N, C-alpha and C positions, 0 to 999 in steps of 0.2 A: 483559676485554672486550667490550665488549655489542654482538649483530650480532642486526638486527630482522630479524621471519618475514620482510618485505620484500628484504631484502637474500640473504638465502639466497633465498628464489624468485627473485630476479633475474639470481641469477650460477649459478645452473643454467639460466635460461634461457638466459637469455648462451650460458651451456658449451652447451646442445643445439640450437642457433640454427646457429655453428658445425660439430656433425657432424654436420646436417643438410644442409647447408652442400656439406661436404666428400662423404657420402656424392652424394647428386644427384652433382656433377662429376662423384667419380672414378664413379659407375653410370652413366656418360650415355658414358662410353668411357675405359676401364679401355686404361692408356696407362704406361710408364714416367715421369717425368718427369727432368726435365733435371735437370744440375745449375745454370742459372740460376735454375729453380725452386725446390728446393730451395731454396737460400742464399735467395730473397725469406721463401719461408715462414718458414725458421725464424729469419730478421731479425726476423719482423714479431711474433711470436711471443715471440722477446727480450723488443725492444721495448715487449710489449704485460704481461710480466713484471716487469719494471722500472719501467713506471710503473707499476700493479697495486702495488705493495711504495713507492715515493713518495705515493699515494694514502692507503697506512696507516700513512704515516709524519707522514702530515698529519691526517689523521681522528683515531688511535690513540695515536700518541708514535713514537716512537723503537728505543726492545724493541721494539716487536711490527711494525712493518716490521723490524727484527735476525732476529728470528724466524721471520718468511716469507722472508728471504732466505735463510739459513741452511736451513731446511726446502727449498725449492727451487734451493739447486744441489744439497744431498745431492741427492735424491729424481733432477735429472736424472743425477747422473754416478754413481745407481745405474740406472737410464733406459740408461744407455746397457754399464748390463750387462750388459742384456737382449739389445744387441741382436748380439752375442756368441750368445747362442743362437738369436734369427730365424734368424741367418742359416745357424747351420746348420740350423736346418729347413727352411729353405724350398731348401737344396740337395740337405736326405737327401729329401728329396721331391717335388725337380726339376718347382717352380712357377715355370709360364714368368716371367719378370718384368713383363710387363706385367698375370699378375694378380698378383701378390705387395702397392700397394699398397693394391689391395682385399683380403686376407688379415689389412692390416696394418691398416687401421684396422676393421676387424672387431677384430681380436687387442685395438686401444687399446681399444672399446666395451664390450669384457666387462672390459678390466682397473681402470672408470670403474666401473664394475659392484659388479667384487670389489675396492677398494679402499674406495665410499665404505659397503659393508657392514661393511669391517672399520675403519675409521673411527667409525662410529654404535656396534660393539662395544665398541672402544677404550676412547670415550669416557665409556659408560657402565660398561666394568670401572673406569678412575680414577678416576670420579666417587665409585661406592660404596664400589673397596678400594684404599688407601694402598698394601695391601703388592705391589699389583699391578706395580711400576716393579722392585721385583727381579726377576720370572719375566721383563720385557721386559726388562731390563740385562739376567741371564744369556743367555736366548736368539740378544743380537745379541752376543756374548760368543765362548759356541756357534758363531756363524757366520761368527763375524772369525775363529776359528781353521777354521773348516769352507774361507774363502773363502781364506786364506794357505796351504793345503794342495792349493790345486783343480791338477789334472789339465788336459791339453788335451783330454783324451778324453770326447767329448761322445757322448749316445746320441743327440742327428738330434731329440732330440720320440718317439724309439717308445715311451714308457713307461705304465703297466698300464692307464690309460683308453684307449691307442688301441687295443692291441692285446685288447681288448675286444670294442671294437667292432669288430673287424678280423672277430674272432672272429662276431659279432653281426649283421651286415650283408654282404649283396654288396654287393660295388664293383666301376666300373668302372679300368678300367686309365688311360682317360684324361680330361682335364682339360675338360668343357667350356660356356669361359666362366668364369664366374665363379655359375654354377649350383650347390647343396649336391648335387641329383641329378641325374639324368638318365633315357633312356628307350633304351637299346638292345633291338631284335630283341622286343619288345612287354615288358618287365623292369623294371623299377620298380630304377636301381642307385644307391644314392649315390656322389659325383663324391668323388677326391681334394681335392678343397676341404674338405671337412670333415675330412678327416684337418688339415688344415691350422687351420682352425676349431679347433681342437678342443686340437690340439698346441699352439699358440699363448694358447688360452686356459688350461691347464692352464699352461703357463710360468706365463702371465700369477700365476695362484691362487698359486704357491709362488711369484713376487717379492714379493706382498702381503703375504705374511709376514712380509719383512725389512724390507721396507721402511716398513710401517705402525708398529712399536714405533720403528725408527730415527727417524721425524722427532716422535712422543711425546718422544725425546728430550729433539729441542731447545722447542719448542711440546706448551703445554697442549689449545692453542686448537683447538674441529673445525670450524672455519672457515679457519685459513691452516693447519690441516692437507689438508681439505681443496683446499682452492688451491691450494697447492704443488704437490697432485699431480698435477691436471686442465693448469697450467703444463710440469712437467714432464711431460708424457704429449702434451699440445698439435704438441710436435715432433718426434715421437718417430719418426714413420714421414719426413717429408724428412729426415732426418737420418740415418734408415740407407743409401738413395739418396746422401747426398752422400756421406759418409766409412766406408759397406761396407767399402769397399777399405784402406782406415787402418784400423782398429778392431788388425787383424794386430799394429801397430806399436805396440799398448798393452802389451809385453807384462809390465809390471808394474801395469795394474790390476789386477785383481784386488788385489793388497800395498796399494795406493790406499786399497783400500772395508775392505778390513778392517782396517785402518790407524781408517779411518774408526766400523767399525764398534763397533770393541773401543770407543773413545773413548765414547763414543754412550751405548753400553751400560755404558762405566762410569759416565760424567757417570748415565742413569740411577739404577744402587747406592746413589749419592752422597742420588740426592737420596731417593731410600726408604730410604735413615737420617735425612738432615734431617725427614720427616713419621713415621719411624718410632710403628706403635701394635702391635709383632709381642711375644705379653707373653714369648715367649721371648728378647728382644733386649731386656736396658739395661730390662730388665722394664716394656719398651712404652709407653717414655719415647726423646724429639729425642735423634739420637745429634750431638750438638751441632760434635764436632772433625769428623766429614767435613768437605772441602767443598765449598761452591756452587761451581760453574763455569759463570760468567756467559758469554749469549750471544755480547757479542765476543768473547771469549773463542777458542768455538767457532765461530764462525765464523773467526775468524785460524784452528784446526788444519784443522779443513772444504778454505778456502784453500790451505792452503801446503802439504797433503798432496795433492792434486788435482794446483796445476804443479810439484810434485817429483815427485811418477809419472808423469806424463805427460811430465814434461823428459828423467826416466832413460831414458823409454823406446826416446822417438824416440835420443838417442845411442847407446841399447844397438844397434838393430834398424840405425842409418846403422853402427856401427862396424861388426855380421854383413855387412851388406852390403857395405864394404868390403873382408873378408877374404875370405868370398865371389870377390869380383872379382881378388883379389890370386890363387888360388889359381888359380881358370882362365885368371887369367898363367898361372902354375906349367907349367899341366898340359901351356896352349899349346904352350908354349916347350918341354919334354917330350917332344911329340910332335913338334916341328919335329926336333931336334934329330939324334931317334930314323928319322930318313926322312932325315935329310940323311946322318948317319951309315953306311949302309946302300947295301954297291956297288952298281956301275955295271953290270949286265949289258954286254960289249960288241956 
């Protein structure tokens, strides 16, 4: 796939314009977006991603379009997992709802910067060292195991970076709009918003370590890797407000992510075996018996995993809610019966 410098420049320019418009609009009036506002924005971003994929199909063929859609769907699913942590961070740091949109926007910009750097490094490593696919694959399988064992106990973003900053900077207890620093009694103090930005930024950095190897397992084209990440992140802010309360119902999402990451990890290992150059494996020759997993198979596995885990999650939470209602009814009936059995005073 040949992507000209002009195409790269135009893509980055359009992305920058969208972000600048977002910054200007939110900066002018920090607020909690309405459900309608979120739904419209997400529909637009999904429509743009679909149109972009169709454009790739027309210009470069169905295989590259399939790689884009597989990468975009995978990154979007991994981004939804980010939202769980974002909700915990916002709650732990008591961020007012009207300022959360600004914090998320800055977090998304940081994510784009981090992922852009990782994409450049990953592409350079892949071009120079084919064995890097072994490392990427092993890392994804390891990450998948961690996802499957994921605990509900999170640290609320109170990581080493935040602890270090807290001990080095004087902080105010109050937010001053969306400012990172404020003045109290003539002293310059950092606001809690600075902690929020740092928490979101470091979280994005950790998530990028998982997502970039995952998408390189679906496409080796840096342009497709970059654009899939951009489209996955652009609707994340609105998605946070639209389905934030529903995320707790996706109780099996981490299992679905574990399956997807493990699948892509094995796909990377098999691909590494096909282009093997390590002298201690098969004498440095390609290992031809390893299966080559096509992009169509990848799309089917990813889509099926998302559908099954989402459906299973909703069925499970519905069952738990029904059981909770039944228990409450039994308890209420027992209390009423106990009250009726008490002797009445004459």
